[in-house]
LOBA-24244 format. One record per residue (C-alpha): residue in one letter; residue number from 1; x, y, z. Coordinates in Angstrom, 2 decimals. Layout:
@code A; pos NUM; px X; py Y; pz Z
...
***
This chain:
@code M; pos 1; px -9.52; py 30.57; pz 20.78
@code T; pos 2; px -6.51; py 31.00; pz 18.48
@code E; pos 3; px -3.75; py 33.49; pz 18.07
@code L; pos 4; px -5.81; py 35.11; pz 15.32
@code R; pos 5; px -8.51; py 35.97; pz 17.82
@code D; pos 6; px -6.56; py 36.56; pz 21.05
@code L; pos 7; px -7.39; py 39.88; pz 22.64
@code T; pos 8; px -4.56; py 42.23; pz 23.56
@code P; pos 9; px -5.11; py 45.22; pz 25.91
@code H; pos 10; px -5.86; py 48.29; pz 23.81
@code S; pos 11; px -2.96; py 50.24; pz 25.28
@code A; pos 12; px -0.52; py 47.53; pz 24.20
@code I; pos 13; px -1.61; py 47.45; pz 20.58
@code T; pos 14; px 0.87; py 49.30; pz 18.40
@code S; pos 15; px -0.01; py 50.87; pz 15.09
@code E; pos 16; px 2.06; py 48.20; pz 13.34
@code Q; pos 17; px 0.25; py 45.39; pz 15.15
@code S; pos 18; px -3.13; py 46.90; pz 14.37
@code T; pos 19; px -2.26; py 47.18; pz 10.69
@code R; pos 20; px -1.00; py 43.60; pz 10.64
@code D; pos 21; px -4.15; py 42.31; pz 12.36
@code R; pos 22; px -6.40; py 44.16; pz 9.91
@code R; pos 23; px -4.45; py 42.67; pz 7.02
@code Q; pos 24; px -4.78; py 39.17; pz 8.48
@code R; pos 25; px -8.51; py 39.57; pz 8.97
@code H; pos 26; px -8.83; py 40.85; pz 5.41
@code L; pos 27; px -6.88; py 37.86; pz 4.07
@code L; pos 28; px -9.07; py 35.44; pz 6.00
@code R; pos 29; px -12.33; py 37.04; pz 4.88
@code T; pos 30; px -11.09; py 37.01; pz 1.29
@code F; pos 31; px -9.34; py 33.65; pz 0.99
@code L; pos 32; px -10.67; py 31.56; pz 3.89
@code P; pos 33; px -14.19; py 32.72; pz 4.79
@code E; pos 34; px -14.98; py 29.19; pz 6.01
@code L; pos 35; px -12.60; py 29.67; pz 8.95
@code V; pos 36; px -14.15; py 33.03; pz 9.80
@code S; pos 37; px -17.61; py 31.44; pz 9.71
@code L; pos 38; px -16.46; py 28.50; pz 11.83
@code E; pos 39; px -14.97; py 30.74; pz 14.52
@code R; pos 40; px -18.13; py 32.84; pz 14.62
@code T; pos 41; px -20.23; py 29.70; pz 15.00
@code L; pos 42; px -18.02; py 28.38; pz 17.80
@code A; pos 43; px -18.08; py 31.73; pz 19.62
@code E; pos 44; px -21.89; py 31.45; pz 19.79
@code A; pos 45; px -22.06; py 27.71; pz 20.56
@code P; pos 46; px -23.69; py 26.36; pz 23.75
@code E; pos 47; px -21.35; py 25.86; pz 26.69
@code Q; pos 48; px -21.60; py 22.06; pz 26.48
@code V; pos 49; px -19.78; py 22.19; pz 23.12
@code R; pos 50; px -16.04; py 21.69; pz 23.58
@code C; pos 51; px -13.58; py 23.28; pz 21.17
@code S; pos 52; px -9.81; py 23.00; pz 20.87
@code V; pos 53; px -7.03; py 23.72; pz 18.39
@code I; pos 54; px -5.21; py 20.49; pz 17.58
@code E; pos 55; px -2.63; py 21.89; pz 15.15
@code R; pos 56; px -1.47; py 25.18; pz 13.68
@code I; pos 57; px -0.39; py 25.38; pz 10.05
@code E; pos 58; px 2.05; py 27.99; pz 8.79
@code T; pos 59; px 1.15; py 29.40; pz 5.40
@code G; pos 60; px 2.56; py 32.69; pz 4.14
@code P; pos 61; px 1.66; py 35.53; pz 6.49
@code L; pos 62; px -0.80; py 33.50; pz 8.57
@code T; pos 63; px -0.79; py 30.75; pz 11.16
@code L; pos 64; px -4.02; py 28.83; pz 10.62
@code P; pos 65; px -5.68; py 26.66; pz 13.29
@code V; pos 66; px -7.09; py 23.17; pz 12.81
@code Y; pos 67; px -10.16; py 23.06; pz 15.05
@code R; pos 68; px -11.64; py 20.07; pz 16.83
@code V; pos 69; px -15.23; py 20.39; pz 18.05
@code D; pos 70; px -16.80; py 17.84; pz 20.44
@code M; pos 71; px -20.34; py 17.43; pz 21.72
@code G; pos 72; px -22.50; py 14.72; pz 23.21
@code A; pos 73; px -21.72; py 11.85; pz 25.60
@code E; pos 74; px -18.38; py 12.03; pz 27.38
@code A; pos 75; px -18.30; py 8.37; pz 28.45
@code A; pos 76; px -15.31; py 6.53; pz 26.98
@code D; pos 77; px -17.51; py 3.57; pz 25.96
@code A; pos 78; px -20.21; py 5.60; pz 24.17
@code P; pos 79; px -20.46; py 5.08; pz 20.39
@code A; pos 80; px -18.90; py 7.91; pz 18.40
@code I; pos 81; px -19.19; py 9.57; pz 15.02
@code L; pos 82; px -16.43; py 11.68; pz 13.44
@code L; pos 83; px -17.13; py 14.25; pz 10.71
@code V; pos 84; px -14.19; py 15.51; pz 8.62
@code G; pos 85; px -14.09; py 18.19; pz 5.94
@code G; pos 86; px -11.55; py 20.20; pz 4.00
@code V; pos 87; px -8.99; py 17.44; pz 3.45
@code H; pos 88; px -8.55; py 18.82; pz -0.06
@code G; pos 89; px -8.36; py 22.60; pz -0.02
@code L; pos 90; px -10.08; py 23.03; pz -3.38
@code E; pos 91; px -13.14; py 21.06; pz -2.26
@code R; pos 92; px -14.64; py 23.74; pz -0.06
@code I; pos 93; px -18.11; py 22.24; pz -0.34
@code G; pos 94; px -17.00; py 19.34; pz 1.89
@code T; pos 95; px -16.21; py 21.73; pz 4.74
@code Q; pos 96; px -19.39; py 23.68; pz 4.09
@code V; pos 97; px -21.56; py 20.54; pz 4.26
@code V; pos 98; px -19.94; py 19.48; pz 7.56
@code M; pos 99; px -20.47; py 22.97; pz 8.99
@code A; pos 100; px -24.08; py 23.07; pz 7.78
@code W; pos 101; px -24.87; py 19.94; pz 9.79
@code M; pos 102; px -22.92; py 21.21; pz 12.80
@code R; pos 103; px -24.89; py 24.49; pz 12.76
@code N; pos 104; px -28.10; py 22.50; pz 12.44
@code L; pos 105; px -27.27; py 20.50; pz 15.57
@code L; pos 106; px -26.16; py 23.56; pz 17.55
@code A; pos 107; px -29.40; py 25.39; pz 16.76
@code R; pos 108; px -31.54; py 22.36; pz 17.69
@code M; pos 109; px -29.76; py 21.82; pz 20.99
@code A; pos 110; px -31.63; py 24.84; pz 22.38
@code W; pos 111; px -35.09; py 23.26; pz 21.94
@code D; pos 112; px -34.97; py 19.70; pz 20.54
@code E; pos 113; px -35.53; py 17.30; pz 23.45
@code S; pos 114; px -35.07; py 14.24; pz 21.24
@code L; pos 115; px -31.66; py 15.51; pz 20.09
@code R; pos 116; px -30.62; py 16.25; pz 23.68
@code S; pos 117; px -31.58; py 12.71; pz 24.66
@code L; pos 118; px -29.66; py 11.32; pz 21.68
@code L; pos 119; px -26.53; py 13.29; pz 22.61
@code D; pos 120; px -26.61; py 11.69; pz 26.05
@code R; pos 121; px -25.88; py 8.37; pz 24.31
@code V; pos 122; px -23.50; py 9.22; pz 21.46
@code H; pos 123; px -20.38; py 11.33; pz 21.01
@code I; pos 124; px -19.81; py 13.60; pz 18.00
@code T; pos 125; px -16.48; py 15.05; pz 16.90
@code F; pos 126; px -16.04; py 17.54; pz 14.05
@code L; pos 127; px -12.86; py 18.44; pz 12.18
@code P; pos 128; px -14.44; py 20.88; pz 9.72
@code I; pos 129; px -11.23; py 22.19; pz 8.07
@code L; pos 130; px -8.41; py 19.68; pz 8.24
@code N; pos 131; px -6.34; py 21.43; pz 5.56
@code P; pos 132; px -6.76; py 25.19; pz 6.19
@code G; pos 133; px -3.47; py 25.99; pz 4.44
@code G; pos 134; px -4.57; py 24.30; pz 1.22
@code M; pos 135; px -7.97; py 25.97; pz 1.40
@code Y; pos 136; px -6.37; py 29.38; pz 1.98
@code K; pos 137; px -4.13; py 28.85; pz -1.05
@code N; pos 138; px -7.02; py 27.37; pz -3.10
@code Q; pos 139; px -5.16; py 24.16; pz -3.90
@code R; pos 140; px -5.89; py 20.48; pz -3.44
@code S; pos 141; px -2.72; py 19.74; pz -1.49
@code N; pos 142; px -1.51; py 21.17; pz 1.79
@code P; pos 143; px 1.02; py 24.09; pz 1.77
@code N; pos 144; px 3.87; py 21.57; pz 1.30
@code G; pos 145; px 2.31; py 20.30; pz -1.92
@code V; pos 146; px 1.29; py 16.95; pz -0.38
@code D; pos 147; px -2.08; py 15.37; pz -1.14
@code L; pos 148; px -3.26; py 14.41; pz 2.35
@code M; pos 149; px -5.35; py 11.52; pz 0.99
@code R; pos 150; px -2.21; py 9.94; pz -0.50
@code N; pos 151; px 0.03; py 10.47; pz 2.53
@code A; pos 152; px -0.60; py 7.50; pz 4.87
@code P; pos 153; px 1.97; py 4.68; pz 5.19
@code I; pos 154; px 0.10; py 2.13; pz 3.08
@code I; pos 155; px 0.96; py 0.89; pz -0.43
@code A; pos 156; px -1.41; py -0.32; pz -3.14
@code Q; pos 157; px -1.23; py -4.10; pz -3.65
@code D; pos 158; px -1.87; py -3.86; pz -7.38
@code R; pos 159; px -1.18; py -1.30; pz -10.07
@code S; pos 160; px -2.62; py 2.07; pz -9.07
@code A; pos 161; px -4.01; py 4.67; pz -11.45
@code F; pos 162; px -1.26; py 6.69; pz -13.14
@code L; pos 163; px -0.58; py 9.86; pz -11.08
@code L; pos 164; px -4.13; py 9.74; pz -9.63
@code G; pos 165; px -3.16; py 6.83; pz -7.40
@code G; pos 166; px -0.33; py 8.82; pz -5.86
@code Q; pos 167; px 3.09; py 9.83; pz -7.17
@code K; pos 168; px 6.47; py 10.49; pz -5.52
@code V; pos 169; px 8.01; py 12.50; pz -8.36
@code S; pos 170; px 7.32; py 16.07; pz -7.32
@code P; pos 171; px 5.05; py 18.24; pz -5.16
@code R; pos 172; px 4.58; py 20.37; pz -8.28
@code L; pos 173; px 2.46; py 17.58; pz -9.74
@code P; pos 174; px -0.97; py 16.65; pz -8.32
@code W; pos 175; px -1.48; py 13.67; pz -6.01
@code Y; pos 176; px 2.00; py 13.88; pz -4.48
@code T; pos 177; px 2.33; py 11.37; pz -1.64
@code G; pos 178; px 5.11; py 13.19; pz 0.21
@code D; pos 179; px 8.46; py 11.83; pz 1.32
@code P; pos 180; px 7.97; py 8.43; pz 3.00
@code E; pos 181; px 11.03; py 9.07; pz 5.17
@code A; pos 182; px 9.40; py 12.21; pz 6.62
@code G; pos 183; px 6.25; py 10.42; pz 7.82
@code M; pos 184; px 2.76; py 11.85; pz 7.59
@code E; pos 185; px 2.11; py 15.57; pz 7.25
@code A; pos 186; px 1.19; py 17.69; pz 10.29
@code E; pos 187; px -2.49; py 17.76; pz 9.32
@code N; pos 188; px -2.64; py 13.96; pz 9.13
@code R; pos 189; px -0.71; py 13.56; pz 12.37
@code A; pos 190; px -3.33; py 15.80; pz 13.98
@code L; pos 191; px -6.10; py 13.61; pz 12.57
@code E; pos 192; px -4.27; py 10.53; pz 13.80
@code S; pos 193; px -4.03; py 12.00; pz 17.30
@code V; pos 194; px -7.78; py 12.67; pz 17.32
@code I; pos 195; px -8.58; py 9.14; pz 16.15
@code S; pos 196; px -6.15; py 7.59; pz 18.65
@code N; pos 197; px -7.71; py 9.64; pz 21.44
@code L; pos 198; px -11.31; py 9.22; pz 20.38
@code L; pos 199; px -11.99; py 5.78; pz 18.93
@code P; pos 200; px -10.11; py 2.92; pz 20.68
@code G; pos 201; px -12.20; py 1.13; pz 23.30
@code R; pos 202; px -15.55; py 2.20; pz 21.87
@code P; pos 203; px -17.95; py -0.59; pz 20.85
@code F; pos 204; px -18.88; py 1.21; pz 17.62
@code S; pos 205; px -17.61; py 4.24; pz 15.75
@code L; pos 206; px -18.15; py 5.72; pz 12.33
@code A; pos 207; px -16.42; py 8.44; pz 10.30
@code L; pos 208; px -17.70; py 10.47; pz 7.36
@code D; pos 209; px -15.14; py 12.40; pz 5.31
@code C; pos 210; px -16.79; py 14.88; pz 2.93
@code H; pos 211; px -15.31; py 15.56; pz -0.52
@code S; pos 212; px -16.41; py 16.57; pz -3.99
@code G; pos 213; px -15.30; py 14.54; pz -6.96
@code F; pos 214; px -15.94; py 14.09; pz -10.64
@code G; pos 215; px -19.10; py 12.09; pz -11.26
@code W; pos 216; px -22.81; py 12.40; pz -12.03
@code Q; pos 217; px -23.94; py 10.91; pz -8.74
@code D; pos 218; px -23.24; py 11.35; pz -5.04
@code Q; pos 219; px -21.28; py 8.32; pz -3.85
@code I; pos 220; px -20.51; py 6.78; pz -0.48
@code W; pos 221; px -17.13; py 5.08; pz -0.64
@code F; pos 222; px -15.67; py 2.72; pz 1.94
@code P; pos 223; px -12.34; py 0.84; pz 2.23
@code Y; pos 224; px -10.38; py -0.42; pz 0.60
@code A; pos 225; px -8.60; py 1.89; pz -1.82
@code Y; pos 226; px -5.28; py 0.00; pz -1.73
@code R; pos 227; px -6.62; py -3.44; pz -2.73
@code R; pos 228; px -9.63; py -5.01; pz -4.41
@code R; pos 229; px -10.37; py -7.58; pz -1.74
@code P; pos 230; px -13.24; py -6.92; pz 0.70
@code M; pos 231; px -12.60; py -5.38; pz 4.10
@code R; pos 232; px -12.90; py -7.67; pz 7.12
@code K; pos 233; px -16.06; py -6.01; pz 8.43
@code I; pos 234; px -17.78; py -5.69; pz 5.07
@code A; pos 235; px -20.96; py -7.21; pz 6.57
@code S; pos 236; px -21.34; py -4.13; pz 8.78
@code V; pos 237; px -21.22; py -1.84; pz 5.74
@code M; pos 238; px -23.85; py -3.95; pz 3.98
@code A; pos 239; px -26.07; py -3.83; pz 7.09
@code L; pos 240; px -25.71; py -0.04; pz 7.25
@code K; pos 241; px -26.56; py 0.27; pz 3.55
@code L; pos 242; px -29.66; py -1.89; pz 3.97
@code I; pos 243; px -31.13; py 0.01; pz 6.92
@code W; pos 244; px -30.51; py 3.30; pz 5.08
@code E; pos 245; px -32.28; py 2.06; pz 1.96
@code Q; pos 246; px -35.16; py 0.66; pz 3.98
@code A; pos 247; px -35.71; py 3.98; pz 5.75
@code W; pos 248; px -34.95; py 6.25; pz 2.74
@code P; pos 249; px -35.74; py 4.14; pz -0.36
@code D; pos 250; px -35.75; py 7.19; pz -2.66
@code H; pos 251; px -32.16; py 8.20; pz -1.95
@code T; pos 252; px -29.68; py 8.74; pz -4.80
@code Y; pos 253; px -26.39; py 7.75; pz -3.13
@code R; pos 254; px -24.32; py 4.97; pz -4.62
@code F; pos 255; px -22.53; py 2.79; pz -2.03
@code E; pos 256; px -19.30; py 1.24; pz -3.32
@code P; pos 257; px -15.78; py 0.31; pz -2.24
@code Q; pos 258; px -13.35; py 2.86; pz -3.62
@code S; pos 259; px -11.39; py 0.05; pz -5.28
@code R; pos 260; px -14.17; py -0.32; pz -7.86
@code H; pos 261; px -12.97; py 2.99; pz -9.34
@code Y; pos 262; px -9.18; py 2.97; pz -8.88
@code L; pos 263; px -6.47; py 1.91; pz -6.47
@code T; pos 264; px -4.38; py 4.45; pz -4.57
@code H; pos 265; px -1.33; py 4.58; pz -2.37
@code G; pos 266; px -1.48; py 6.21; pz 1.03
@code D; pos 267; px -5.24; py 6.27; pz 1.60
@code L; pos 268; px -5.93; py 7.71; pz 5.05
@code W; pos 269; px -9.06; py 5.73; pz 5.80
@code D; pos 270; px -7.56; py 2.41; pz 4.74
@code Y; pos 271; px -4.76; py 3.10; pz 7.20
@code F; pos 272; px -7.01; py 4.14; pz 10.09
@code Y; pos 273; px -9.54; py 1.38; pz 9.42
@code K; pos 274; px -6.88; py -1.32; pz 9.59
@code R; pos 275; px -5.27; py 0.20; pz 12.68
@code I; pos 276; px -8.43; py 0.74; pz 14.75
@code N; pos 277; px -10.08; py -2.56; pz 13.89
@code R; pos 278; px -6.83; py -4.43; pz 14.56
@code D; pos 279; px -6.24; py -2.87; pz 17.96
@code S; pos 280; px -9.82; py -2.59; pz 19.23
@code A; pos 281; px -12.58; py -5.09; pz 19.91
@code G; pos 282; px -15.20; py -2.66; pz 18.60
@code T; pos 283; px -16.25; py -1.89; pz 15.03
@code F; pos 284; px -15.05; py 1.18; pz 13.12
@code I; pos 285; px -16.57; py 2.05; pz 9.73
@code P; pos 286; px -14.99; py 4.93; pz 7.76
@code L; pos 287; px -17.06; py 6.36; pz 4.90
@code T; pos 288; px -16.24; py 9.00; pz 2.31
@code L; pos 289; px -18.94; py 11.17; pz 0.75
@code E; pos 290; px -17.97; py 12.02; pz -2.83
@code M; pos 291; px -20.36; py 14.67; pz -4.13
@code G; pos 292; px -20.73; py 14.44; pz -7.89
@code S; pos 293; px -19.47; py 17.74; pz -9.31
@code W; pos 294; px -20.18; py 16.97; pz -12.98
@code R; pos 295; px -23.84; py 17.80; pz -12.40
@code W; pos 296; px -22.91; py 21.30; pz -11.26
@code V; pos 297; px -20.62; py 21.83; pz -14.25
@code R; pos 298; px -23.18; py 20.47; pz -16.72
@code K; pos 299; px -25.79; py 22.96; pz -15.52
@code R; pos 300; px -23.28; py 25.83; pz -15.48
@code P; pos 301; px -20.57; py 25.05; pz -18.09
@code R; pos 302; px -18.72; py 28.32; pz -17.54
@code Q; pos 303; px -17.54; py 26.86; pz -14.22
@code L; pos 304; px -15.01; py 24.93; pz -16.31
@code F; pos 305; px -12.99; py 28.12; pz -16.61
@code R; pos 306; px -12.56; py 28.42; pz -12.83
@code L; pos 307; px -10.48; py 25.99; pz -10.79
@code D; pos 308; px -12.90; py 26.07; pz -7.87
@code G; pos 309; px -15.77; py 25.64; pz -10.31
@code L; pos 310; px -14.63; py 22.09; pz -11.07
@code F; pos 311; px -15.28; py 21.01; pz -7.49
@code N; pos 312; px -17.90; py 23.32; pz -6.00
@code P; pos 313; px -21.44; py 24.48; pz -6.86
@code L; pos 314; px -21.10; py 28.20; pz -7.63
@code A; pos 315; px -24.72; py 29.12; pz -8.37
@code P; pos 316; px -26.22; py 30.33; pz -5.04
@code H; pos 317; px -29.44; py 28.30; pz -5.31
@code R; pos 318; px -27.52; py 25.14; pz -6.20
@code H; pos 319; px -25.06; py 25.72; pz -3.36
@code K; pos 320; px -27.92; py 25.96; pz -0.85
@code R; pos 321; px -29.50; py 22.81; pz -2.28
@code V; pos 322; px -26.26; py 20.86; pz -1.78
@code L; pos 323; px -25.89; py 22.09; pz 1.81
@code R; pos 324; px -29.35; py 20.87; pz 2.78
@code S; pos 325; px -29.41; py 17.70; pz 0.66
@code H; pos 326; px -27.02; py 15.74; pz 2.91
@code L; pos 327; px -28.55; py 16.63; pz 6.29
@code A; pos 328; px -30.87; py 13.62; pz 6.28
@code F; pos 329; px -28.00; py 11.22; pz 5.64
@code M; pos 330; px -25.92; py 12.74; pz 8.43
@code D; pos 331; px -28.87; py 12.55; pz 10.83
@code F; pos 332; px -29.26; py 8.92; pz 9.82
@code L; pos 333; px -25.60; py 8.18; pz 10.55
@code L; pos 334; px -25.93; py 9.81; pz 13.97
@code N; pos 335; px -28.99; py 7.72; pz 14.84
@code A; pos 336; px -27.42; py 4.56; pz 13.42
@code T; pos 337; px -24.32; py 5.15; pz 15.54
@code A; pos 338; px -26.37; py 5.66; pz 18.70
@code S; pos 339; px -28.48; py 2.55; pz 17.96
@code Y; pos 340; px -25.76; py 0.27; pz 16.59
@code R; pos 341; px -26.87; py -2.63; pz 18.78
@code N; pos 342; px -30.13; py -2.88; pz 16.83
@code W; pos 343; px -28.59; py -3.42; pz 13.40
@code L; pos 344; px -24.88; py -4.35; pz 13.67
@code P; pos 345; px -24.79; py -7.99; pz 12.49
@code Q; pos 346; px -23.54; py -10.84; pz 14.64
@code G; pos 347; px -23.04; py -14.59; pz 14.16
@code A; pos 348; px -24.98; py -16.20; pz 11.32
@code E; pos 349; px -26.43; py -12.89; pz 10.18
@code E; pos 350; px -22.93; py -11.48; pz 9.80
@code S; pos 351; px -21.87; py -14.45; pz 7.67
@code M; pos 352; px -24.95; py -14.08; pz 5.48
@code L; pos 353; px -24.43; py -10.34; pz 4.97
@code R; pos 354; px -20.76; py -10.87; pz 4.20
@code E; pos 355; px -21.66; py -13.29; pz 1.42
@code A; pos 356; px -24.28; py -10.85; pz 0.13
@code A; pos 357; px -21.75; py -8.00; pz 0.14
@code I; pos 358; px -19.18; py -10.06; pz -1.77
@code M; pos 359; px -21.77; py -11.02; pz -4.39
@code H; pos 360; px -22.98; py -7.43; pz -4.67
@code W; pos 361; px -19.64; py -5.58; pz -4.84
@code Y; pos 362; px -16.91; py -8.10; pz -5.64
@code R; pos 363; px -18.50; py -10.75; pz -7.86
@code D; pos 364; px -16.70; py -9.50; pz -10.98
@code Q; pos 365; px -13.39; py -9.54; pz -9.11
@code Q; pos 366; px -13.50; py -13.19; pz -8.01
***
């Protein structure tokens, strides 16, 4: 599946190679257990699950794979949903939430007839660990010091937040955008290749990128991050929000455009949203799940003294609660993607929902 797992005939394995392989396995189990867990899950997956390595990232003594996992309908015009985790290496909980839902689906495929029927109509793609080098090194950026969420070729139209909105000074400082002359980083080019291969030509597609971030509440963010004006298909986001709240009225997510918090340079999903919706007749909605980490820190203040404690639930019972708490929302997104024809607004309804969205999210910016 990757060079880390390729099997060599026993007679050809030298003592030096064996020692090196044991060291690599030890490093992975210690510093990147999510990759070990992912590979074990994929090794046991049903045969209808397709897996490939879309990029390999060099970091210290290891070459780390970026996995793509596909399941469901293979028709080019089937609606599709893309799940992404691990964009920021420190935010391991994003990868873990994506993998929790993936394992849930894989287990149900053996017996759940309704899920099998659903997968005949919708395509699912997972990129559980987009930034394995950053996760291995326990840092937000990739191994080059670039913040992947500030690395797309798109510039904020108004003043961005100092440093937080992206800076070009140094990779030694957080939120480094990278060198514009060098283009996007390898991890983002891999994501771009997946999106270019997967989404154009589909009537409807949706992406969910899972992060943790400072806040008391779980938030669902949508474009834009580079400007405060509403996105062209804002009515579709409002329609999605409404059917979610009608079906799960007791939810605690807060739906907002990211621009209500701060503007940034180089936002990946702004870039892909504009590109896909410009070049395709279908509708593409990218969402970002920002899990509120302040709640975890408040209940366990000693996490403040650990870098990973700022972004991840460390108490075992709280970690399990987070993993299961987002399964219903992900199931909803899957069903909404498969049934987009029943709720995606058209004509007069689209105009009405656009006006409602502007009043709801942008009234104080008019």
